[in-house]
N, CA, C and O of each residue as an XYZ file, in Angstrom:
572
protein
N     -19.689     -0.764     15.708
C     -19.560      0.496     13.154
C     -18.541      1.124     14.139
O     -17.461      0.565     13.953
N     -18.463      1.937     14.983
C     -18.347      3.334     15.392
C     -16.577      3.355     15.399
O     -15.957      4.385     15.134
N     -15.863      1.978     15.765
C     -14.386      1.857     15.932
C     -13.965      1.744     14.192
O     -12.981      2.455     13.994
N     -14.295      1.264     13.299
C     -14.347      1.024     12.542
C     -14.077      2.380     11.526
O     -13.002      2.686     11.009
N     -15.360      3.082     11.405
C     -16.215      3.957     11.407
C     -14.682      4.737     11.122
O     -14.106      4.956     10.056
N     -14.362      4.994     12.272
C     -12.968      5.891     13.246
C     -11.492      5.262     12.072
O     -10.512      5.855     11.620
N     -11.879      4.134     11.960
C     -10.257      3.363     11.355
C     -10.775      4.278     10.130
O     -10.231      5.378     10.227
N     -11.689      4.213      8.939
C     -11.285      4.384      7.825
C     -10.803      5.920      7.559
O      -9.888      6.308      6.832
N     -11.939      6.876      8.590
C     -12.437      7.933      8.737
C     -13.248      8.138      6.856
O     -12.496      8.594      5.994
N     -14.856      7.731      6.413
C     -14.675      7.270      5.986
C     -16.283      7.095      5.839
O     -16.587      5.954      6.186
N     -17.547      7.950      5.388
C     -18.576      7.492      5.610
C     -18.884      6.184      5.675
O     -17.967      5.516      5.196
N     -19.733      5.569      6.042
C     -19.787      4.023      5.831
C     -19.107      3.123      6.495
O     -19.540      2.032      6.867
N     -17.976      3.576      6.666
C     -16.921      2.802      7.884
C     -16.380      1.571      7.394
O     -16.070      0.703      8.210
N     -16.151      1.289      5.555
C     -15.014      0.660      5.130
C     -14.934      0.263      3.660
O     -15.740      0.386      2.737
N     -13.736     -0.240      3.733
C     -13.003      0.344      1.905
C     -13.541     -1.519      1.401
O     -13.181     -2.478      2.085
N     -14.245     -1.647      0.376
C     -15.321     -3.126     -0.201
C     -13.608     -3.510     -0.675
O     -13.278     -4.638     -0.309
N     -12.372     -2.622     -1.525
C     -11.392     -3.112     -2.218
C     -10.657     -2.453     -1.850
O     -10.899     -1.401     -1.257
N      -9.142     -3.069     -2.206
C      -8.399     -2.415     -1.421
C      -6.935     -2.954     -3.434
O      -7.185     -3.986     -4.056
N      -5.776     -2.046     -3.883
C      -5.255     -3.051     -4.424
C      -3.456     -2.991     -3.708
O      -3.081     -2.521     -2.634
N      -2.714     -3.615     -4.727
C      -0.774     -3.329     -4.129
C      -1.046     -3.543     -5.920
O      -2.065     -3.611     -6.608
N       0.263     -3.596     -6.184
C       1.222     -2.565     -7.182
C       2.343     -3.775     -6.884
O       2.595     -3.980     -5.697
N       2.792     -4.305     -7.538
C       4.327     -5.094     -7.657
C       4.638     -4.948     -8.978
O       4.055     -4.409     -9.919
N       6.192     -5.831     -8.808
C       6.613     -5.976    -10.086
C       6.677     -7.879    -10.865
O       7.178     -8.865    -10.325
N       6.181     -7.824    -11.840
C       6.216     -9.262    -12.138
C       6.497    -10.873    -11.867
O       6.051    -12.010    -12.021
N       8.043     -9.748    -11.123
C       9.317    -11.561    -10.659
C       8.745    -11.468     -8.882
O       9.254    -12.362     -8.206
N       8.147    -10.879     -8.390
C       7.477    -10.702     -7.224
C       6.248    -11.382     -6.887
O       5.955    -11.249     -5.699
N       5.197    -12.275     -7.776
C       4.099    -11.703     -7.763
C       4.535    -13.372     -7.142
O       3.852    -13.528     -6.130
N       5.350    -14.550     -7.371
C       4.606    -16.106     -6.849
C       5.241    -15.792     -5.839
O       4.425    -15.363     -5.023
N       6.213    -15.766     -5.450
C       6.244    -14.787     -3.625
C       4.914    -14.300     -2.637
O       4.234    -14.720     -1.701
N       5.049    -13.117     -3.532
C       3.565    -12.913     -2.745
C       2.426    -14.104     -2.729
O       1.930    -14.550     -1.695
N       2.208    -14.393     -3.625
C       0.941    -15.543     -3.721
C       1.463    -17.219     -3.357
O       0.777    -18.204     -3.633
N       2.914    -17.274     -2.635
C       2.840    -17.878     -1.882
C       2.730    -17.398     -0.009
O       2.149    -17.807      0.996
N       3.868    -16.096     -0.463
C       3.567    -16.088      1.506
C       2.928    -15.242      1.834
O       2.989    -14.806      2.984
N       1.977    -14.668      0.751
C       1.669    -12.812      0.986
C       2.661    -11.332      0.586
O       3.499    -11.230     -0.310
N       2.366    -10.627      1.261
C       2.942     -9.017      1.357
C       3.160     -8.963      2.932
O       2.466     -8.825      3.939
N       4.640     -9.168      2.564
C       5.507     -9.504      4.038
C       6.696     -8.768      4.367
O       7.323     -8.855      5.422
N       7.116     -7.592      2.782
C       7.772     -6.663      2.955
C       7.655     -5.531      3.201
O       8.770     -5.018      3.103
N       6.718     -4.617      3.550
C       6.466     -4.012      2.952
C       6.902     -3.029      4.577
O       6.495     -3.258      5.717
N       8.329     -1.376      3.853
C       8.470     -1.005      5.303
C       8.077      0.741      4.586
O       7.887      1.224      3.470
N       8.118      1.311      6.300
C       7.681      2.722      5.914
C       8.959      3.917      6.385
O       9.074      4.120      7.593
N       9.927      4.711      5.387
C      11.358      5.216      5.699
C      10.547      6.090      6.817
O       9.534      6.786      6.747
N      11.462      5.741      7.907
C      11.304      6.769      9.064
C      12.204      8.466      9.295
O      11.968      9.628      9.627
N      13.612      7.348      8.736
C      14.252      8.563      8.638
C      15.768      8.315      7.117
O      16.099      7.146      6.919
N      16.230      9.033      6.557
C      16.833      8.672      6.006
C      18.279      8.919      5.451
O      18.797      8.978      4.336
N      18.838      9.080      7.242
C      20.504      9.924      7.216
C      20.003     10.007      9.367
O      19.335     10.733     10.103
N      20.814      8.838      9.481
C      21.302      7.449      9.367
C      19.927      6.943      9.244
O      18.972      7.170      9.986
N      20.018      5.825      7.605
C      18.495      4.845      7.292
C      17.961      4.425      8.710
O      18.613      4.025      9.674
N      16.110      4.689      8.544
C      16.002      4.013      9.862
C      14.220      3.914      9.358
O      13.705      4.765      8.633
N      13.345      2.498     10.010
C      12.828      1.669      8.853
C      11.570      0.920      9.663
O      11.749     -0.116     10.303
N      10.481      1.481      9.566
C       9.609      0.243     10.185
C       8.930     -0.132      9.331
O       8.174      0.277      8.449
N       9.688     -1.777     10.111
C       9.328     -3.322      8.977
C       7.656     -3.160      9.318
O       7.132     -2.405     10.137
N       6.971     -4.205      8.335
C       5.847     -4.976      8.698
C       4.984     -3.797      8.169
O       3.905     -3.793      8.762
N       5.056     -3.099      7.534
C       3.771     -2.046      6.761
C       3.744     -2.610      5.443
O       4.772     -3.043      4.923
N       2.668     -2.629      4.894
C       2.305     -3.054      3.951
C       1.144     -1.567      3.234
O       0.305     -0.870      3.806
N       1.587     -1.586      1.928
C       1.517      0.055      1.471
C       0.619     -0.424      0.427
O       1.172     -0.974     -0.526
N      -1.326     -0.280      0.399
C      -1.813     -0.773     -0.555
C      -2.519      0.912     -0.897
O      -2.225      1.945     -0.295
N      -3.788      0.718     -2.365
C      -3.451      2.199     -2.333
C      -5.451      1.298     -2.518
O      -5.702      0.105     -2.690
N      -6.609      2.673     -2.363
C      -7.721      2.511     -3.136
C      -8.458      2.735     -3.899
O      -9.684      2.837     -3.938
N      -7.043      2.891     -5.090
C      -6.906      3.716     -6.337
C      -6.414      2.203     -7.661
O      -5.373      1.575     -7.855
N      -7.960      2.165     -8.356
C      -7.331      0.527     -9.076
C      -6.122      1.227    -10.180
O      -4.993      0.807    -10.434
N      -6.706      2.218    -10.605
C      -5.356      2.599    -11.661
C      -4.164      1.896    -12.221
O      -3.412      1.474    -11.342
N      -3.730      1.616    -13.645
C      -1.839      1.253    -12.554
C      -1.503      2.598    -13.235
O      -0.470      2.693    -12.573
N      -1.484      3.712    -13.981
C      -1.557      4.729    -13.966
C      -0.698      5.547    -12.015
O      -1.073      6.611    -11.524
N       0.124      4.851    -11.549
C       0.741      5.499     -9.972
C       1.223      6.188     -9.915
O       2.062      5.778     -9.113
N       1.583      7.469    -10.206
C       2.512      8.279    -10.509
C       3.649      8.185     -8.907
O       4.386      9.161     -8.767
N       3.722      7.313     -8.054
C       4.851      6.996     -7.615
C       5.912      6.185     -7.870
O       7.129      6.214     -7.691
N       4.913      5.285     -8.449
C       5.896      4.681     -9.481
C       6.885      5.049    -10.398
O       7.755      4.347    -10.914
N       6.697      5.973    -10.505
C       7.754      7.133    -12.082
C       8.698      7.998    -10.989
O       8.529      8.710    -10.000
N       9.727      7.509    -11.753
C      10.773      7.799    -11.278
C      11.620      7.580     -9.504
O      12.032      8.153     -8.495
N      11.372      5.948    -10.384
C      12.019      5.247     -9.060
C      12.940      4.815     -8.570
O      12.965      3.888     -7.760
N      14.196      5.670     -9.159
C      15.934      5.525    -10.079
C      15.930      3.727    -10.095
O      14.833      3.174    -10.005
N      16.941      3.046    -10.189
C      17.837      2.662    -11.311
C      17.305      1.538    -11.248
O      17.759      0.918    -12.209
N      16.115      0.440    -10.295
C      15.514     -0.299    -10.391
C      15.064     -0.877    -11.572
O      14.566     -0.224    -12.489
N      15.239     -2.212    -11.581
C      15.937     -2.803    -12.965
C      14.027     -3.673    -13.471
O      13.865     -4.690    -14.146
N      12.816     -2.695    -12.766
C      11.586     -3.531    -12.765
C      10.845     -2.753    -13.033
O      11.313     -1.618    -13.115
N       9.548     -2.893    -13.271
C       8.205     -1.865    -12.665
C       7.762     -1.908    -11.497
O       7.747     -3.078    -11.113
N       7.227     -0.887    -10.400
C       6.687     -1.785     -9.902
C       4.876     -1.432     -9.469
O       4.174     -1.408     -8.459
N       4.728     -1.193    -11.017
C       2.784     -1.139    -11.118
C       2.844     -1.891    -12.301
O       2.008     -1.582    -13.150
N       4.137     -3.407    -12.753
C       3.475     -3.838    -13.130
C       2.283     -4.971    -13.676
O       1.938     -5.535    -14.715
N       1.829     -4.872    -11.912
C       1.059     -6.310    -11.962
C       0.260     -6.552    -11.520
O       0.155     -7.772    -11.388
N      -1.193     -5.517    -10.806
C      -2.101     -5.092     -9.685
C      -2.530     -6.446     -9.232
O      -2.680     -7.483     -9.879
N      -2.696     -6.179     -7.926
C      -3.770     -7.082     -7.190
C      -4.506     -7.098     -6.468
O      -3.961     -7.038     -5.366
N      -5.642     -7.152     -6.380
C      -7.317     -6.932     -5.799
C      -7.592     -7.663     -4.984
O      -8.110     -8.748     -5.246
N      -7.232     -7.139     -3.383
C      -6.806     -7.622     -1.946
C      -8.591     -7.675     -1.214
O      -9.619     -7.506     -1.870
N      -8.532     -7.870     -0.168
C      -9.780     -8.233      0.559
C      -9.825     -8.674      1.409
O     -10.138     -9.853      1.571
N      -9.506     -7.828      2.329
C      -9.084     -8.019      3.278
C     -10.054     -7.928      4.290
O     -10.643     -6.860      4.456
N     -10.464     -9.575      5.465
C     -11.488     -9.882      6.492
C     -11.800     -8.094      7.054
O     -11.119     -7.088      6.855
N     -12.952     -8.253      7.713
C     -13.388     -7.217      8.570
C     -12.869     -8.114      9.721
O     -12.716     -7.417     10.724
N     -12.686     -8.840      9.841
C     -11.922     -9.050     11.088
C     -10.710     -8.480     11.474
O     -10.595     -8.333     12.691
N      -9.972     -8.195     10.931
C      -8.332     -7.809     10.641
C      -8.791     -6.461      9.921
O      -7.813     -5.808     10.285
N      -9.153     -6.020      9.560
C      -9.136     -4.303      8.824
C      -9.533     -2.850     10.552
O     -10.175     -1.800     10.588
N      -9.086     -3.284     11.157
C      -8.271     -3.069     12.654
C      -6.784     -2.531     12.475
O      -6.169     -1.770     13.222
N      -6.300     -3.221     11.097
C      -4.893     -3.337     11.845
C      -4.428     -2.352      9.998
O      -3.258     -1.981      9.906
N      -5.341     -2.065      8.822
C      -5.756     -1.117      7.649
C      -5.841      0.377      8.146
O      -7.009      0.762      8.110
N      -5.172      1.107      8.491
C      -5.208      2.737      8.318
C      -4.816      3.937      7.467
O      -3.611      4.186      7.469
N      -5.561      4.689      6.776
C      -5.149      5.535      6.320
C      -4.189      6.501      6.694
O      -4.090      7.207      7.697
N      -3.215      6.334      5.245
C      -2.282      7.157      5.411
C      -2.149      8.384      6.038
O      -1.056      8.828      6.391
N      -3.271      8.990      6.204
C      -3.358     10.509      7.452
C      -3.301      9.873      9.256
O      -3.284     10.616     10.237
N      -3.282      8.399      9.295
C      -3.286      8.491     10.605
C      -2.122      7.540     10.862
O      -2.008      6.826     11.859
N      -1.222      7.624      9.777
C      -0.154      7.103      9.804
C       0.710      7.301      9.677
O       1.558      6.448      9.941
N       1.073      8.547      9.193
C       2.162      9.513      8.831
C       2.805      9.784      9.502
O       3.972      9.480      9.254
N       2.475     10.660     11.028
C       2.733     11.250     12.729
C       4.276      9.486     12.642
O       5.326      9.772     13.216
N       4.250      8.643     12.272
C       4.964      7.876     12.469
C       6.614      8.079     11.182
O       7.531      7.257     11.195
N       6.600      8.891     10.560
C       7.295      9.124      9.513
C       7.104     10.867      9.228
O       6.934     11.518      8.197
N       7.197     11.154     10.349
C       7.521     12.652      9.813
C       8.257     13.826      9.014
O       8.032     14.943      8.550
N       9.335     12.824      9.151
C      10.884     13.589      8.891
C       9.946     13.296      6.656
O       9.737     14.329      6.019
N       9.827     12.823      6.429
C       9.393     12.013      5.068
C       8.231     12.294      5.102
O       8.339     13.004      4.103
N       7.722     12.339      5.224
C       5.511     12.793      5.394
C       5.509     13.938      4.420
O       4.895     13.877      3.354
N       6.102     14.826      4.747
C       5.399     15.925      4.209
C       6.497     15.416      2.743
O       5.854     15.886      1.804
N       7.367     14.942      2.314
C       8.402     15.343      1.615
C       7.870     14.367      0.372
O       8.190     14.569     -0.800
N       6.800     13.014      0.914
C       5.835     12.414     -0.245
C       4.577     12.443     -0.853
O       4.075     11.789     -1.766
N       3.896     14.020      0.391
C       3.633     14.422      0.357
C       2.797     15.531     -1.095
O       1.789     15.429     -1.794
N       3.762     16.375     -0.971
C       4.433     17.768     -1.524
C       4.723     17.068     -3.165
O       4.465     17.482     -4.296
N       5.318     15.942     -2.692
C       5.069     15.153     -5.129
C       3.540     15.977     -5.779
O       2.424     16.281     -5.358
N       4.245     16.070     -6.903
C       3.143     15.959     -7.989
C       2.501     14.525     -8.050
O       1.289     14.322     -7.982
N       3.626     13.396     -8.209
C       3.040     12.565     -8.027
C       2.115     11.470     -7.342
O       1.548     10.614     -8.021
N       1.990     11.544     -5.930
C       1.797     10.975     -5.077
C      -0.080     11.590     -5.206
O      -0.438     12.614     -5.787
N      -0.905     10.683     -4.542
C      -2.286     10.482     -4.328
C      -2.268     10.518     -2.195
O      -2.659      9.909     -1.200
N      -1.800     11.252     -2.477
C      -2.110      9.521     -0.425
C      -3.827     10.236      0.212
O      -3.841     10.454      1.424
N      -4.179     10.323      0.004
C      -5.998     10.423      0.169
C      -6.442      9.522      0.399
O      -7.253      9.303      1.299
N      -5.515      7.965     -1.237
C      -6.149      6.931     -1.069
C      -4.928      5.812     -0.729
O      -4.884      4.639     -1.100
N      -3.982      6.530      0.071
C      -3.045      5.405      0.340
C      -3.930      5.348      1.481
O      -4.839      5.957      2.045
N      -2.711      3.598      1.579
C      -3.761      2.814      3.593
C      -2.340      1.720      3.316
O      -1.775      0.996      2.496
N      -2.310      2.266      4.699
C      -1.065      0.983      5.259
C      -1.814     -0.676      5.993
O      -2.943     -0.674      6.483
N      -1.238     -1.520      5.951
C      -1.779     -2.674      6.814
C      -0.685     -2.602      7.142
O       0.310     -2.315      6.477
N      -0.858     -3.021      8.855
C       0.652     -3.410      9.920
C       0.402     -4.377     10.017
O      -0.456     -4.604     10.870
N       1.185     -6.050      8.925
C       0.814     -6.861      9.201
C       0.951     -8.116      8.013
O       0.908     -7.598      6.897
N       1.036     -8.949      7.974
C       0.851     -9.018      6.891
C      -0.545     -9.402      6.024
O      -1.443    -10.110      6.478
N      -0.543     -9.024      5.195
C      -1.850     -9.443      3.660
C      -1.087    -10.728      3.384
O       0.110    -10.792      3.105
N      -2.270    -12.139      3.544
C      -2.282    -13.314      3.695
C      -2.981    -12.885      1.859
O      -3.520    -12.036      1.148
N      -2.127    -14.967      1.991
C      -2.486    -14.554      0.098
C      -4.164    -14.849     -0.048
O      -5.073    -14.111     -0.428
N      -4.160    -16.034      0.349
C      -5.873    -15.617      0.770
C      -7.131    -14.286      0.666
O      -8.321    -13.971      0.681
N      -6.098    -13.989      0.583
C      -6.756    -12.292      0.608
C      -7.150    -11.912     -0.294
O      -8.291    -11.581     -0.615
N      -5.799    -11.924     -1.043
C      -5.728    -11.919     -2.298
C      -6.294    -12.343     -3.579
O      -5.780    -13.141     -4.364
N      -8.050    -11.369     -3.781
C      -8.446    -11.769     -4.838
C      -8.666    -11.956     -6.446
O      -9.545    -12.453     -7.151
N      -7.499    -11.344     -6.648
C      -7.397    -11.211     -8.291
C      -5.666    -11.146     -8.384
O      -5.000    -11.055     -7.353
N      -4.951    -11.213     -9.924
C      -3.533     -9.989    -10.373
C      -4.014    -10.237    -11.118
O      -4.295    -11.406    -11.383
N      -4.585     -8.454    -12.344
C      -3.782     -8.583    -13.510
C      -2.337     -7.966    -13.932
O      -1.598     -7.492    -13.068
N      -2.161     -7.981    -14.594
C      -0.594     -7.699    -15.449
C      -1.400     -6.185    -16.098
O      -2.369     -5.870    -16.789
N      -0.588     -5.735    -15.560
C      -0.410     -3.898    -16.780
C      -0.553     -4.380    -18.041
O       0.508     -4.529    -18.648
N      -2.058     -4.815    -18.908
C      -2.259     -4.010    -20.399
C      -0.424     -3.177    -21.242
O      -0.027     -2.018    -21.121
N       0.018     -3.948    -21.748
C       0.972     -3.529    -23.021
C       0.724     -1.859    -24.131
O       1.670     -1.112    -24.382
N      -0.514     -1.644    -24.555
C      -0.899     -1.228    -25.187
C      -0.313      0.870    -25.682
O      -0.876      1.467    -26.600
Protein backbone atom coordinates (compact mmCIF):
# COMPACT_ATOMS: atom_id res chain seq x y z
CA UNK A 1 0.00 0.00 0.00
CA UNK A 2 2.94 2.35 0.57
CA UNK A 3 3.75 2.32 -3.16
CA UNK A 4 0.25 3.42 -4.05
CA UNK A 5 0.36 6.13 -1.41
CA UNK A 6 3.54 7.50 -2.99
CA UNK A 7 2.05 7.44 -6.47
CA UNK A 8 -1.02 9.36 -5.46
CA UNK A 9 0.41 11.55 -2.78
CA UNK A 10 -3.01 11.76 -1.16
CA UNK A 11 -4.24 10.22 2.05
CA UNK A 12 -6.07 6.98 1.48
CA UNK A 13 -3.77 5.90 -1.32
CA UNK A 14 -6.06 5.82 -4.33
CA UNK A 15 -8.37 7.81 -6.56
CA UNK A 16 -11.73 6.13 -7.07
CA UNK A 17 -12.63 7.96 -10.29
CA UNK A 18 -10.96 10.15 -12.83
CA UNK A 19 -12.23 11.87 -15.93
CA UNK A 20 -11.24 12.60 -19.49
CA UNK A 21 -12.85 15.36 -21.53
CA UNK A 22 -13.01 15.31 -25.30
CA UNK A 23 -14.99 16.41 -28.34
CA UNK A 24 -17.97 14.39 -29.57
CA UNK A 25 -16.18 13.63 -32.84
CA UNK A 26 -13.62 11.48 -30.99
CA UNK A 27 -15.98 9.40 -28.83
CA UNK A 28 -16.49 6.44 -31.18
CA UNK A 29 -12.77 5.91 -31.78
CA UNK A 30 -12.07 6.17 -28.03
CA UNK A 31 -14.83 3.65 -27.29
CA UNK A 32 -13.20 1.31 -29.82
CA UNK A 33 -9.47 1.88 -29.13
CA UNK A 34 -9.28 3.58 -25.74
CA UNK A 35 -7.28 6.72 -25.03
CA UNK A 36 -4.15 6.40 -27.15
CA UNK A 37 -3.18 9.83 -28.49
CA UNK A 38 -2.23 11.79 -25.39
CA UNK A 39 0.97 13.80 -25.55
CA UNK A 40 2.90 16.18 -23.34
CA UNK A 41 4.54 19.14 -25.06
CA UNK A 42 8.22 19.05 -24.16
CA UNK A 43 9.33 22.13 -26.08
CA UNK A 44 7.79 24.62 -28.46
CA UNK A 45 10.78 25.57 -30.60
CA UNK A 46 11.63 23.13 -31.99
CA UNK A 47 8.39 21.20 -31.32
CA UNK A 48 9.03 18.11 -29.22
CA UNK A 49 6.52 15.77 -27.60
CA UNK A 50 6.33 12.90 -25.12
CA UNK A 51 3.86 10.38 -26.51
CA UNK A 52 1.49 7.92 -24.84
CA UNK A 53 0.65 10.29 -21.97
CA UNK A 54 -3.12 10.40 -21.43
CA UNK A 55 -4.41 13.52 -19.65
CA UNK A 56 -7.02 12.89 -16.96
CA UNK A 57 -8.42 14.94 -14.11
CA UNK A 58 -9.99 14.43 -10.70
CA UNK A 59 -12.33 17.37 -11.46
CA UNK A 60 -15.67 16.16 -12.91
CA UNK A 61 -16.95 19.62 -13.83
CA UNK A 62 -17.55 20.36 -17.51
CA UNK A 63 -16.25 23.84 -16.72
CA UNK A 64 -12.61 23.02 -17.49
CA UNK A 65 -10.54 26.18 -17.72
CA UNK A 66 -7.97 24.64 -20.05
CA UNK A 67 -10.67 24.18 -22.69
CA UNK A 68 -11.13 27.95 -23.08
CA UNK A 69 -9.11 29.69 -25.75
CA UNK A 70 -7.69 26.57 -27.39
CA UNK A 71 -7.01 28.27 -30.65
CA UNK A 72 -8.95 27.73 -33.82
CA UNK A 73 -10.05 24.17 -33.20
CA UNK A 74 -13.31 23.35 -34.97
CA UNK A 75 -14.68 21.61 -31.85
CA UNK A 76 -15.01 22.02 -28.09
CA UNK A 77 -12.54 19.94 -26.11
CA UNK A 78 -14.97 19.50 -23.20
CA UNK A 79 -18.18 18.44 -25.02
CA UNK A 80 -18.03 14.96 -23.50
CA UNK A 81 -16.88 13.68 -20.11
CA UNK A 82 -15.69 10.11 -19.78
CA UNK A 83 -15.59 8.57 -16.33
CA UNK A 84 -12.56 6.31 -16.07
CA UNK A 85 -11.90 3.56 -13.53
CA UNK A 86 -8.31 2.40 -13.83
CA UNK A 87 -7.80 -1.06 -12.31
CA UNK A 88 -5.74 -1.15 -9.13
CA UNK A 89 -2.94 -3.18 -10.78
CA UNK A 90 -2.60 -0.52 -13.51
CA UNK A 91 -2.49 2.52 -11.21
CA UNK A 92 1.29 2.36 -11.05
CA UNK A 93 1.10 4.08 -14.47
CA UNK A 94 -1.11 6.90 -13.20
CA UNK A 95 0.73 9.90 -11.79
CA UNK A 96 -0.33 13.29 -10.51
CA UNK A 97 0.86 16.21 -12.61
CA UNK A 98 3.15 17.24 -9.75
CA UNK A 99 5.19 14.07 -10.36
CA UNK A 100 5.27 14.46 -14.14
CA UNK A 101 5.88 18.15 -14.75
CA UNK A 102 9.66 17.74 -14.41
CA UNK A 103 9.55 16.00 -17.80
CA UNK A 104 8.35 19.20 -19.47
CA UNK A 105 9.99 22.04 -17.53
CA UNK A 106 9.85 24.55 -20.38
CA UNK A 107 6.06 24.48 -20.56
CA UNK A 108 5.12 23.42 -17.01
CA UNK A 109 5.35 26.93 -15.57
CA UNK A 110 3.21 28.39 -18.36
CA UNK A 111 0.57 25.70 -17.86
CA UNK A 112 0.41 26.25 -14.12
CA UNK A 113 0.56 30.05 -14.26
CA UNK A 114 -2.61 30.31 -16.33
CA UNK A 115 -5.73 31.49 -14.53
CA UNK A 116 -7.49 28.70 -16.39
CA UNK A 117 -5.47 25.90 -14.85
CA UNK A 118 -6.21 23.55 -11.96
CA UNK A 119 -3.03 21.42 -11.95
CA UNK A 120 -3.80 20.01 -8.50
CA UNK A 121 -6.45 17.89 -10.26
CA UNK A 122 -4.42 16.79 -13.29
CA UNK A 123 -3.34 13.19 -13.72
CA UNK A 124 -1.22 11.59 -16.43
CA UNK A 125 -1.69 7.94 -17.36
CA UNK A 126 1.38 6.52 -19.07
CA UNK A 127 0.04 4.04 -21.60
CA UNK A 128 -3.30 3.26 -23.20
CA UNK A 129 -6.47 3.80 -21.20
CA UNK A 130 -8.41 0.73 -22.30
CA UNK A 131 -12.00 1.04 -23.53
CA UNK A 132 -13.31 -1.25 -20.80
CA UNK A 133 -12.04 1.19 -18.16
CA UNK A 134 -14.48 3.82 -19.45
CA UNK A 135 -17.50 3.45 -17.18
CA UNK A 136 -19.65 6.38 -18.29
CA UNK A 137 -19.81 8.77 -21.22
CA UNK A 138 -21.79 11.95 -20.66
CA UNK A 139 -22.42 14.79 -23.05
CA UNK A 140 -22.38 18.35 -21.75
CA UNK A 141 -25.91 19.73 -21.48
CA UNK A 142 -26.75 22.68 -23.68
CA UNK A 143 -28.38 24.83 -21.00
